[in-house]
Structures are given as C-alpha cells and as structure tokens.
N, C-alpha and C positions, 0 to 999 in steps of 0.2 A: 605540509599536509593541509594547513590552513589555505594555502594558495590553491591546491587542488579543489578542495571544497567550495571556495569562492568561485572557481572557473565553472564547476558543475552547476552551481546556483545560478550563475550568469547565463549559462547556456540554456537551463530550464526555463528561466524567466523569458529569455528571448524567444525560444521555440513556443512557449505557451501564449505569447502575445502576437505571434504572426497570425494575421487575419485572412487566410484563404481556405475557404470550404472545410474548415475544422469543426470538430464536435467538442464542445467544452461541458464539463459537469462539475457541479459543486455538491458535496455530500457532507451531511451531518449525521453522526451516529451517537447513540448514548445507550447506557445500561445503568444498573443501580449504582455504580461507582466509577464508571468510565465515560469519558467524553472524547469523541474523535471528529476531526474536520479534515476535509480532503478537497483539493482542486486538481482536476486532470484536464489535459488537452490532447486530442487525438487528431493528428494531421495526416492527410493522404500523401502518399508518395506514388511514383510510377509503379512500383511493385509493393503492395502492401501499405503500411501505415507506420507513423512514428507516435509514440505515446510518451508524454512527459507529465510530471505531476509533483506536487508537494502535499504534505500532510502532517498531522500531529495527533498524538494520543496522550491523554492525561488521565491517570488513575489515582485518585485521592493523593496521599503522599508516597505512593509505592513507586511510581515512575512517571517520567515525562520524556516522550520520545518523539522526535521530529524526523521525517524522512523525505527523501526526494528520489524520484525514479526517472530512468530514460531507458526505453525499450523499443524494439521493432516488432511489428506484427505481421501476420500472414495476409494475403490478398483475399480475393473473392472466390477461392476455390470451393469453399462450403460457406454460403452466406450466413447459415445459422450458427456456425462455429468459428470463433476467433481465438487466437492465442498469441501471446507476446513473450519474447525473451529479451532479457536486458539486465540492467544493474539498478540496485536500490541502496542508496546511501542512508544510514541511520546515525543519529547522535542524541544523546540525552543523559538523564541522570536516573540511577536505579537505586532504590532503598529497600532494605529488608531487615526488620528488627532494628538493631543499632548499626547495621552496615550501610555504607554509602559508596557507590562506584559510578564512575563516568564511562558512558557507552560511546564508541565511535567505530562504525564498521562500513564496509562496502560489500554488499552481498549480491549474489546471483539471483535473479527474479524469473520465475516461470508462472505464467498465469493464462487462464482460459475461461471463455464465456460461451455458453450454449443457449440459444434462444428456442425455447419450446414452441414448435409450430402451432399456428392457430387452430388447426384441426384437432389438436389434442387438448388445448386450453383456450377458452374464449378470452381470457385476459392474457396479454403478452407477459411471459415470465422468462427472465434471464437467470440461468444457474451459473454461478461464477466460483472459480476456485483459484487461489494463489498461493505460492510457495516462495519464500525468500530465505536464503541461507548464506551466512558469512562465516567461513572457517577462520581458524586461527591466524593464518598469514594475512588476512584481509581485516583484521580487528586491531584497534589501536586503543590508546589510553588504558583503562582498567579491564576492558573486555577481552575475552578469549574466543567466544563464538556467539552468534546470534541466529535464532531461528524464528520465523514467523509463518504461521499457516492461517489462511482465511478462507471461509466458504460462505457464500451468501445466495439468497433468493431475492431478485428485484422484481416486485410486482408493479408493472407499468400501468398504473390506474388512470393516469392522464398522459396526454401526448408527449409532454416534455418533462414528466416526472415519475418517480418510482418510490414506492415504499420498500425498505430493505429490512429483511430478517437475516441475521448472520451469526456467525461463530468465528472468534479469533483465538489463536493460541500463540503465546510468545514465550520463548525461553532463552535466557541470557546466562552465559558463563562468565564469571569475572574473577580477576586475580589482583588483589590490591593489598593495602596494609593489613587487612583482616584475613589474608590468605586466600585460598580458592573457595568460591561460593557461587550459588546460582539462584536465579529468580525465575519462576515460571508462573504464567498467569493464563487461565482460560476464561473466556467471556462470551456470553450470549448477548447480542446487541440488537437494537431496532434503529432504524433511521430513515432519512428522506434524501433522494438525489434529484437535482434539477439539471436538465440538459438544455443547452442553448447553442 
C-alpha cells in the first residue's frame, strides 16, 4: 500500500511541475479552529484538462488529514461550467474523546464549478461544489468509510486572486481497538486563493 501511495505522490508532483500553459493555484483557508492549505495544478489536454493537487486540513487536536487528487475535467462545451471526475487519496489521524484512529482511503471525487456571468454579477464569482466518497473496500488501517462535501463561493476581487467563503463537512467511520465509532465535523471557513 505504501508503494501505491508513493507512486501517486510521485505522479502528482511530476504532473504539478510540468510547465505548459497550466493554471496553478495556492489556497489557504481558516475558521475558528481549522486551518487548510491546498495546491492545485490544472493542465490542458487535447480533450478537456487534467487536475492534480495536494492539501492538508488541521483541526485543533481532533484531526489531521492530508489529501491528494488526480482527476480529468470536461473541455469547453460550456465555458462557464467545468466539472471533474477522478480519485482523491486521504490519510491522517482522527481523535474523538479518548479514541484515536488512523485514516487511509482512496475515494471517488466529483467536483464542479460554475462561473456566474458578468451580466448577473459585476464581480466575477465562482460557485464550486465537491463530493468525495471512499466506501469500505477502498479504506485501510482503522477507517471503514470516508465522506467529504465542500461548497464554496470564490469572489475574484483581483485578476489572480479570490476571497473564498465556504462550507466543509467531513464524516469518517472507524473500527479499531475501541470498536466501531465515527467522527463528523461541519465547518464554515474563509480563505484566499492565488492563481498563477
């Protein structure tokens, strides 16, 4: 399993560092008790685009989750709407009360982004929604299932940057020495994204 994760990390880093007409973004989000950092690369293909990225979420002493994604997106059928389908690997540590479990999963990733036309809003706004699900057969270590839902509004106040207002929901089922238990967390966050 470590070999597979190492290969996915290697492919993600290589694809993220290829320098041909790609769009790269660095994102930092925070709430009252959560910190998130993310780096994404979107690279054009003949039909559509390839998206890779790495990220991490930290919430006090409750959880630390790192993730990596690899997905394909649609072309220019509808320039204002883009969607991606792919995979998202997650690993980390989950704590709740006196319980402590290790998370490792490979989930299916579905994500979409709609850019509100300038005729409706004078400030460019992107509405994004993402859904990641890892069922039991794709979960390892102590984890039995992983679910993440994320919705955000990106207000593009400058040419290469956006202020983000968002909502994230995470739910993890675990089975370890403490028996079966779960952790869920819903967070409102604010952040900033830089594109280059």
